C-alpha positions as CSV (number, residue, x, y, z in Angstrom):
1,M,59.5,116.8,148.9
2,L,61.1,117.0,145.5
3,S,64.5,117.2,147.1
4,Y,63.9,113.9,149.0
5,L,62.7,112.2,145.8
6,L,65.8,113.4,143.9
7,I,68.1,112.0,146.6
8,I,66.3,108.7,146.7
9,T,66.5,108.4,142.9
10,L,70.2,109.2,142.8
11,Y,70.8,106.7,145.5
12,I,69.0,103.9,143.7
13,S,70.8,104.6,140.4
14,G,74.1,104.4,142.1
15,V,75.2,108.0,141.7
16,I,75.3,108.5,145.4
17,C,77.1,105.7,147.4
18,S,77.6,105.3,151.0
19,K,81.1,104.0,150.3
20,S,83.6,104.7,147.6
21,C,84.5,101.9,145.2
22,T,87.8,100.1,145.2
23,Q,89.4,100.3,141.7
24,K,91.4,97.6,140.0
25,N,93.2,97.5,136.7
26,V,93.3,94.3,134.7
27,S,94.4,93.5,131.1
28,G,93.8,90.8,128.5
29,V,94.6,89.9,125.0
30,E,92.2,90.0,122.1
31,G,90.9,86.4,121.6
32,G,92.2,85.4,125.0
33,E,90.6,85.3,128.5
34,V,90.6,87.1,131.8
35,V,89.4,86.6,135.3
36,L,87.9,89.5,137.2
37,R,89.0,88.2,140.6
38,V,87.3,89.1,143.9
39,H,89.1,88.7,147.2
40,Q,86.4,88.6,149.8
41,T,85.1,86.2,152.3
42,G,81.5,85.6,153.3
43,I,80.1,86.4,149.9
44,R,76.4,85.8,149.3
45,T,75.9,87.3,145.8
46,I,77.8,89.5,143.3
47,N,76.1,91.7,140.7
48,W,78.2,92.4,137.7
49,V,77.2,95.7,135.9
50,L,78.5,97.6,132.9
51,L,79.3,101.0,134.4
52,S,78.7,103.1,131.2
53,E,75.2,101.6,130.4
54,G,74.2,100.4,133.8
55,N,73.2,97.0,132.4
56,L,73.4,94.0,134.6
57,I,75.7,91.3,133.0
58,V,75.0,88.5,135.4
59,T,74.7,87.7,139.1
60,T,77.2,85.1,140.5
61,K,77.3,83.2,143.7
62,P,80.2,81.2,145.2
63,G,80.0,77.5,144.4
64,R,77.2,77.9,141.8
65,S,77.3,77.9,138.0
66,I,75.4,80.4,135.9
67,E,72.9,79.8,133.1
68,D,73.2,81.4,129.7
69,D,69.7,82.7,129.9
70,D,70.7,84.8,132.9
71,V,73.6,86.5,131.1
72,L,73.5,89.7,129.1
73,S,73.2,88.8,125.4
74,Q,76.7,90.1,124.3
75,Y,78.4,87.9,127.0
76,R,76.4,84.7,126.5
77,G,78.6,81.7,126.0
78,R,81.7,83.6,127.0
79,V,81.4,83.9,130.8
80,R,81.4,81.6,133.7
81,S,81.5,81.8,137.5
82,E,84.6,80.8,139.4
83,A,84.3,78.8,142.7
84,D,84.5,82.1,144.7
85,G,82.1,84.0,142.5
86,S,84.7,85.7,140.4
87,L,83.8,86.3,136.7
88,H,85.7,84.5,134.0
89,I,85.4,86.1,130.5
90,N,86.8,84.3,127.4
91,N,87.1,85.1,123.7
92,L,87.9,88.7,124.5
93,S,87.2,91.4,121.9
94,L,88.1,95.1,121.9
95,H,84.5,95.8,122.7
96,D,85.0,94.1,126.1
97,Q,87.4,97.0,127.1
98,R,85.2,98.6,129.7
99,I,84.8,99.5,133.3
100,Y,82.9,96.8,135.2
101,K,81.2,97.7,138.5
102,I,80.4,95.0,140.9
103,H,78.3,95.0,144.1
104,I,79.4,92.3,146.5
105,Q,76.8,91.4,149.1
106,T,78.3,89.8,152.1
107,N,76.8,88.5,155.4
108,E,77.6,91.8,157.0
109,D,78.1,94.5,154.4
110,E,77.9,95.6,150.7
111,I,81.2,96.2,148.9
112,C,81.7,98.1,145.6
113,V,84.6,97.3,143.2
114,L,85.4,98.8,139.8
115,F,87.4,96.7,137.3
116,N,89.0,98.7,134.5
117,L,89.6,96.1,131.8
118,T,92.0,96.9,129.0
119,V,92.1,94.6,125.9
120,Y,95.3,94.6,123.8
121,E,95.8,93.4,120.2
122,R,98.5,90.9,119.6
123,L,101.1,92.3,117.2
124,S,102.4,90.5,114.1
125,D,105.4,91.1,111.8
126,G,103.1,92.5,109.1
127,D,101.9,95.3,111.4
128,I,105.3,97.0,111.1
129,K,105.5,99.5,108.2
130,I,108.8,101.3,107.4
131,K,108.9,104.4,105.3
132,H,112.1,106.1,104.1
133,S,113.0,109.6,102.7
134,F,116.4,111.1,101.7
135,T,117.7,113.9,103.8
136,R,120.4,115.0,101.3
137,N,120.6,115.1,97.5
138,D,124.4,114.5,97.2
139,S,124.8,111.2,99.2
140,C,122.8,108.3,100.6
141,S,121.7,110.0,103.7
142,L,118.2,109.1,104.8
143,S,115.6,108.9,107.5
144,L,113.5,105.8,108.4
145,L,110.1,105.9,110.0
146,C,108.9,102.8,111.7
147,G,105.2,102.7,112.6
148,V,102.3,100.4,113.6
149,D,98.7,101.4,113.1
150,K,97.5,100.1,116.5
151,R,97.1,101.7,119.9
152,D,99.4,101.6,122.9
153,V,102.4,100.6,120.9
154,T,106.0,101.6,121.7
155,I,108.6,101.8,118.9
156,T,112.4,101.4,119.5
157,W,115.4,101.3,117.1
158,S,118.5,99.3,117.7
159,N,121.7,98.4,115.8
160,L,124.0,95.4,116.4
161,N,127.1,97.2,115.0
162,V,126.9,100.6,116.8
163,S,125.3,101.7,120.0
164,D,125.1,105.5,119.2
165,I,122.3,105.9,116.7
166,N,120.4,109.1,116.0
167,V,116.7,108.6,116.8
168,T,114.3,111.6,117.2
169,Q,110.6,110.9,118.0
170,G,110.8,107.5,116.5
171,V,112.5,108.6,113.3
172,L,116.0,107.0,112.6
173,Y,118.5,109.2,110.8
174,V,121.2,107.3,109.0
175,P,124.4,109.0,107.7
176,P,126.1,107.7,104.5
177,S,128.8,106.0,106.6
178,D,126.2,103.7,108.3
179,V,123.9,102.7,105.5
180,N,125.5,99.2,105.2
181,Y,124.6,98.4,108.8
182,T,121.5,96.4,109.8
183,Y,118.9,98.2,111.9
184,I,116.1,96.6,113.9
185,C,112.7,98.2,114.5
186,T,110.9,96.7,117.5
187,A,107.2,97.3,118.2
188,S,105.8,96.3,121.6
189,N,102.7,96.6,123.7
190,P,102.0,95.0,127.2
191,V,101.2,91.6,125.6
192,S,103.5,91.1,122.6
193,N,106.4,92.4,120.7
194,V,107.6,92.0,117.1
195,S,110.7,93.1,115.1
196,K,111.7,93.9,111.6
197,T,115.2,94.4,110.2
198,V,116.2,96.8,107.5
199,R,119.4,97.7,105.6
200,P,119.3,101.4,104.5
201,K,121.6,100.6,101.6
202,E,118.7,98.9,99.9
203,Y,117.0,102.2,99.4
204,C,120.1,103.8,97.8
205,E,120.2,103.1,94.1
206,P,123.5,104.5,92.7
207,G,123.0,107.9,91.0
208,I,119.3,108.0,91.3
209,Y,119.0,109.9,94.6
210,N,121.9,112.1,93.4
211,I,120.3,113.4,90.2
212,F,116.5,113.0,90.7
213,Y,116.3,113.8,94.4
214,T,114.0,116.8,94.2
215,I,113.1,120.0,92.4
216,R,113.1,122.9,94.8
217,P,110.6,125.7,94.4
218,I,112.2,128.9,92.9
219,S,112.5,131.8,95.4
220,S,113.8,135.3,95.1
221,S,116.5,134.9,97.7
222,F,119.9,133.2,97.4
223,G,120.8,130.2,99.5
224,E,119.0,127.0,100.1
225,G,116.2,126.6,97.6
226,S,117.3,129.7,95.7
227,I,117.3,130.4,91.9
228,T,121.0,129.6,91.8
229,N,120.6,126.1,93.3
230,D,117.6,125.4,91.0
231,C,119.6,126.4,87.9
232,L,122.5,124.2,89.0
233,F,120.0,121.3,89.3
234,C,118.6,122.1,85.9
235,L,122.0,122.2,84.3
236,R,122.9,118.8,85.8
237,Y,119.7,117.4,84.5
238,F,120.2,119.0,81.1
239,F,123.8,117.6,80.7
240,F,122.7,114.1,81.9
241,T,119.9,114.1,79.3
242,V,122.3,115.3,76.5
243,I,124.8,112.6,77.4
244,V,122.1,109.9,77.3
245,E,120.8,111.2,73.9
246,L,124.4,111.3,72.5
247,L,125.1,107.7,73.6
248,G,121.8,106.6,72.0
249,S,122.7,108.4,68.7
250,I,126.2,106.9,68.6
251,K,124.8,103.4,69.2
252,M,122.2,103.9,66.4
253,E,124.9,105.1,64.0
254,I,127.1,102.1,64.7
255,N,124.2,99.8,64.2
256,I,123.4,101.4,60.8
257,Y,127.1,101.3,59.7
258,V,127.4,97.6,60.6
259,L,124.1,96.8,58.8
260,T,125.4,98.7,55.6
261,V,128.8,96.8,55.6
262,S,127.0,93.5,56.1
263,S,124.7,94.2,53.2
264,S,127.6,95.2,50.9
265,L,129.5,92.0,51.7
266,M,126.4,89.9,50.9
267,I,125.9,91.6,47.5
268,G,129.6,91.1,46.7
269,F,129.2,87.3,47.2
């Protein structure tokens, strides 16, 4: 007896269906509109249901409009019935990205269809962020990372001057010989695409990346990041500081001498 009751309950809730549902993928743009189109003749009614919650959105009939009072609250004022009973949704938001299950009642049969709606955000120029880092400390060799903090976005790099560019997992590596070229980062999704241009040379201030590139951690082995390399870096920094101090001292002495001479001449007169 319990088994029969369980089967009846599952059937009513839609877990067990006599026929499998046809699946359709549709997409729209945030703030835009979409039509969940049915292609069926002899339709009497269509029940539109949110698959995840099981809530009825609205029931449509061909040739008849729908009243807001009959619509699920979150869709009121945003849906209408097409002439064939298809559902038109406007002012799309990311929350509308769901699976919609519909039950089509015809004169002869009941048909099940699943609409998988994907809502995309429209991209803008300000969405593209470019970060840079130097890959060597003795020349203007750097890497550029182009990113967009939105889902389903594809990033591509291009260059109008050369076709052979070094891109690995979205990171562009620029050698010193190519820093004067203009590179283009393009971000795209199924509904929009935007681009931003960048000249790597703008990140290369003469002398700064050469002297103040990095301080490597001291290790006990020789080679990259070794005590020898760190000492060389310290020596370069030391001599640079000494030169700046000397130039400052010489300038100060000259100013004092000029001031003294000028004072003597004024006393003489």
